[in-house]
N, C-alpha and C positions, 0 to 999 in steps of 0.2 A: 755781662746785658744777662743772658742765660740767666744770674740764677735771682735776677729780682725779676726777669718777666716769671720763673719759679712759684718764687715768695707772695708776685701777685695774688700768686694764678692757686696757690694752698690757699691765702686768705677770701681771695673769693668762696672757692670749693666752701668752708667752714663758713663762712657767711652765710649759700648757700644753704647750708645745711642746719643749722642752727634756723635759718628760716624760715625752712619746712617739720624740721620739725614741732617752734612753737608752732604750726596754725597746726598742724598734723593736732598735741594741742585739750588744745582749743577746738579745735572740728569732734574731737570726737568726745563722748560723752561716759564720764566714769562711772565703771563700774561698782557697785551699792557690796562697802565691806559686811565683814562678819558680825558689827555692831550694825545695820540697816542706816548707818548715819549718811550723810548727803554728798560728803566731801573726802576722797581721797586723795594720797600724795604723788605726789608724780615726779621726782630726782630733781626736793625738796620744796615744792610750790603746790599750794591748792589752785583747784579747780570745780568749779559747779560743775551740777549737767547744761547744755547748752538750752536752752528759752529761743527758737523759733524768731524773736525778731529777735537774740543774739546774731542770729546766724548773718538774719537779716542783716540786722548794721555791720558784721563785718560783714561781708560780700560787696555790699553798697560801699564803708572806709577802702576794700580794694579797687576794687570798680572806680572811685576818685583818684583817689593816685595814680591808675593808670592812665584813668583820660586825662593828671596835671603831668606827667608823665608825659605821651603822646601827645597834646596839646602844647610846652617845652620843648619837642622832635621836633613838630610842625613849626611851629617859628623860630625854628634855626635852624633846621630846609629850607624853608620862606625866605632867610634871608641872604643864603650862600646863595639861594638861585643863581639869580643876576652875577654873583661876581666868580660861579663854573661857566654859567653861561659866556659869561665876557668874556676870559682865560679860554675856551673850548677855541671861540668866533674870532681872538686875539691867536692866536699859535695856527685855526689854516688858516687866514692873511695872509702870519708870516709864511706860515709851508707854499701856498701859490706864487705868490713874491719872490720866497728862496726855487723853484722850478725854472718860474721867469727869468728871472736873472740868470740861469744856470743854459738855460732853449735859443736866452739873448746872447751869448757871449759866447755860446757855440756855434752863429751864422752870422755875429759883423769879426772874430774873431780866428776860422779859420784858416787854420796851418796846414795848408794842403804837404804831402810828403815831398819829400825835395827829393829834386827828378835820378835814381839812378845810375852812378854811371856807364856810357856808352864804353862796352867792348870793341876797341877796335876787331878786326878781323884782321887773322893776319896773310898777308897778300900769296901767301904759299897754299891761298890752306883755299885761295876761289880757280876756279877757276878756266 
C-alpha cells in the first residue's frame, strides 16, 4: 500500500514538474540567437516570444480552468453538506440516547452493595 502511495506521489510530482516547466517556457520570452532569428529551440520544441495578448489569453485560460475546478468542488461540497450534517446530527442523537439510557439503567437497576457479614463479638471480649 505504501509503495502505491509513493508511486502515485512520484507521478503527481512528475506531472507538476512538467506542467511548471511548460508554463515557464511559454511565459519566458526566448532570447535571439546568433542569426537574429525570432525562434529558438528549447528541449526540441520551438517557441516564439509571447505577445501581451497571448500572455493575457494564457492567464485567462488558467483562471477559467481554476474557476471551473472551483465550481465543481463547490458543487460537490454543496451536494454533500446535507449528508455530512445529517450524519453529525444522527451521531449526536445516538450519543444523547446512549447517555440517557446509561443514566436510566443506573437509576432503575440500582444494586445496593450486599450487606457485609456482621462479626459476632466473642463473649470473653465483652466486659
